[in-house]
N, C-alpha and C positions, 0 to 999 in steps of 0.2 A: 530344369525350369528355375527361373529366378525367384527367390523368396519375396514376400510382401514387404512393403515399407520403402523408405527412401534408400536404404542400403541395398535392397534388392534391385531397385531401379538403377542405382549406380553400377552394380554388377552387370546388369543387362546391357547398359550403354557401353561399358568397356568391351564386352563380348562383341557387340555390334560394330564398334569401332575397329577392333582387330579383324573381324570377318570382312568388313567392307574394304579395309586396307589390303588384305591378302587377295580378295577378289579383284580389286583394281590392279594389283601387281600381276595377277594371273592374266588379266585381260591385256596388259601391256606387253608382257614377256612371252607368254605362250600363245594366247589367242590373237594378239596383234589387232585388237578391235578398239578403235578410238572411242566409240560410243560407250563401250563397257568400261573403259578406263575413266572417262569423264563422269559417268553416272556414279560409279562406286567411289571415285575420289570425292565427289560432292557428298555422298552419304557418310564417308569417313570424316570429312570436315564437320558435318552437321552433328554427328554423334560425339565427336571430340569436343565441340563447343558445349554440348549438353553435359558431358562428363565434367568439364571445368566448372560449369554452373553448380552442379551437384556437390562438387568438392568444396566450392566456396560456401555453400549453405552448411555443409557439415564441418566447416573449419572450427577449431576449438575457440570457444568464447571465453574471454578472460575479463575479470572484474577487479576492481581495487580490493585491497585486503578486507576492508570493512564491508563493502558490498558483497564480497564473496562469503563472508560470515553470515550476513543477513540472508543471502540466498540459501545457504546450506541449512540455517536454523529454521527459517520461516516458510520458504517457498518450495524448496526441493522436496520436503516430505509431502507436499500437496501435489506432486507430480508436475510442477511447472518446469518446462525445459529451459535450458540456458538461453536459447534463442528468444523465447518469450520474455524471460526476465530482462534480456538485453534491451527490449523496447521499453520496459518499465524503468530501467536505469537511465535510459536516454531522456526521460521526463524529469529527472532530478534538477531542481532549480539551484540549490546550493547545499553545502554542508557547513553547519555553524558550530563553533566552539563557544560555549558559554562559561563564564566565570561564576563562582558561588555568589548568590544573591542577585544575579543579573536577570532582568526580565526578558522573557522571550516574546510574550504578547501581553497586551493590556486590554482589560474588558472595556468595551465601548469605544476603543480607539483603533486597535489593530483590525484590519480587514480579514475576514475568514475566507481567504482565497487559496489556502494551502492545505496540504496533508503532511503532517510532521510525525516522524517516527524517532524515538529515542534510541540512539546507538550505544551510548554509554552514559552513566550517571543517573541522577534522579532529579525530578522537578516537582514543585508543589503547585497544584491548581487551587486558586482561591477566588472568592467572589465577595465583593463588598468588605474586604479585609478579613474574611473568615476562610480558613483553610478547608478545602474539600477533600482532597485526595493527593497522594503521592504517585507520580507516574514513573515507573521503572523502565529498565532496559527492554527494548523490543516491544514497547507499548506506544500507542498513538496519543499525541497530545490533543488532537482535534478530531477524533473519530466521529463524534456526534454531528459535526458539520458536513460530513461526507454525504449524508442522505438529505437531499432536498434543500440545502441552504445555499443561497445565492452568493456569488463572489463579492457582491456589494454590501453584504451584511457584515456585522462586527462580532468579534469574539465576546462570549458571555462570561468568560473567566480570565483571570490573570495567571500566567504561568511563570514561575520563578525558579531558577536553578538553585538547588540545595548544595551542590558540589560541582566540580568540573564536569561539564556535560558536552556531549556531541550529539547533534540531531541532524537528520537528513530531511530536506524539505522538497516536496514535489509541488509543481504547479498543478493544482487540483483539476482545473478545466482541461489542461493539456493531457493529463494522465487519463481522465475519463474518456476523452476523445480517442486516445491511443488504444485503450483496452476495449472500446466499444465494438471494434471489429473482430474481437476474439471472445466468443461467448464463454469459453472455459476460463480464460484469464479474468474476465469480468466477474464470473461467479466466484472465483478464488478471492478476489479483492473484496467483494461484497461479504463473503463469509468471514474473512480475517478481520475486516474493519467492523462488521456487525458483532462479532464475538467480543471485540474490544469495547464496543458501546454497551453491550449487555453486562460485561464485567464491571464497568464503571457504574452503571445503574444499580447493580446488586450491591456494590460496596457502599454507595450512598444510602440506599435503603436500609442496609444492615446497620450502618452507623447511626442512622436516624432512629431505627426501632430500638436501639440500645440506649437511647437518651444521650445525644451527642451535641456538644458545642465544640466546634473545631477551632483549634488554637494554633496558628502557625509557629508559635514559639516553642511548642512541645515536640518538635521534630527530634527524633533520635535515629541512630543507624538502622534500627530494626522496625521503625515505624512504617506502617502501610496506610492505615487510616488514623487520623488524629482524633482520639476519643477522650472526652472528659464528660462527667456527669454534671447536671445543673439542677440544683434544688430538688433532687430526687424525683423530677418529673419525667414522664416518658418522652423519649427523644422525638417521636413523631408529633406529639402534642406541642412540644417546644417549637419544632420546625413549622408546623401548620399555623400556630399562633403568630409567629414572627412573619410568615409570608402574608397572612391575612392582614396583619397590622401594617405591613409595608405596602399592601395592595399591589403587589407585583403581578400576581396571577399566574406566574410561570415559575416552575421549580428550576433547580440548578441545571445548567447546560441544555435548557429547552427540552428536557427528556419527557416531560409530561405537563399537563395543565389541569387546573381544578375545574371540574365540570360545573357549568352554570355561572362561573365567576367572571367569564369574559365571553365575547362573541366567538363563534366557531371560526377557526382558522382554516386557511387553504390547506388541504391534506398534503399537497405536494411540498409545502414549506415547513410542515411540522415534523420535527425529528422525534 
């Protein structure tokens, strides 16, 4: 009996192809029955076509060197097959190389219609001239916008390359449409992007609770969060006072809102 799975199906079809071929040969040479020859020749052709289709499905899938590294480091451990990742790679809009101090996105100017992953280098996310966080290799630049943000909205932060960087850019709507038909792949992306959002939120909250004023000029090779004390005040107090004074009502990256300070938002558009 053939084993389960697509390899077992391939084994079964090969056996049926050989069996039908020899049965057709027997009908032509020994039995001299035209109907036996025709029917088994038809079954041989049918099974042979199925064998070719299965071999095409099982063909080796190759990616570029950088996408291969991305697949091996991030998606293969999550049991994503190469065929599944091929559909993800097909949604890549472009791969960009950024020079030091070159802006990738501008707050309030660039449309949030992409999903961007850092392949190499580091970028600084800042808002209103204040550095928020450094985004490293294999981290998303715009993961908060993945959940419920329209393509017509604009980025809430400016991202600037600190060194030579390379980023891969997906068309977010096309990617969501592609993975919507694969429940497992959709769950993987929601998990990977969601973890990135939580990591960013925890970093911002940690820096705020330690009394932080972010300064883009204090970047060093080992900097992850840009932390400086201000007047010995608690960081959360400094942050809340500044936000209340500016009357923005929304914290960095639209990750939360102050209760009662603004009308309730549509839950589908709140990140």
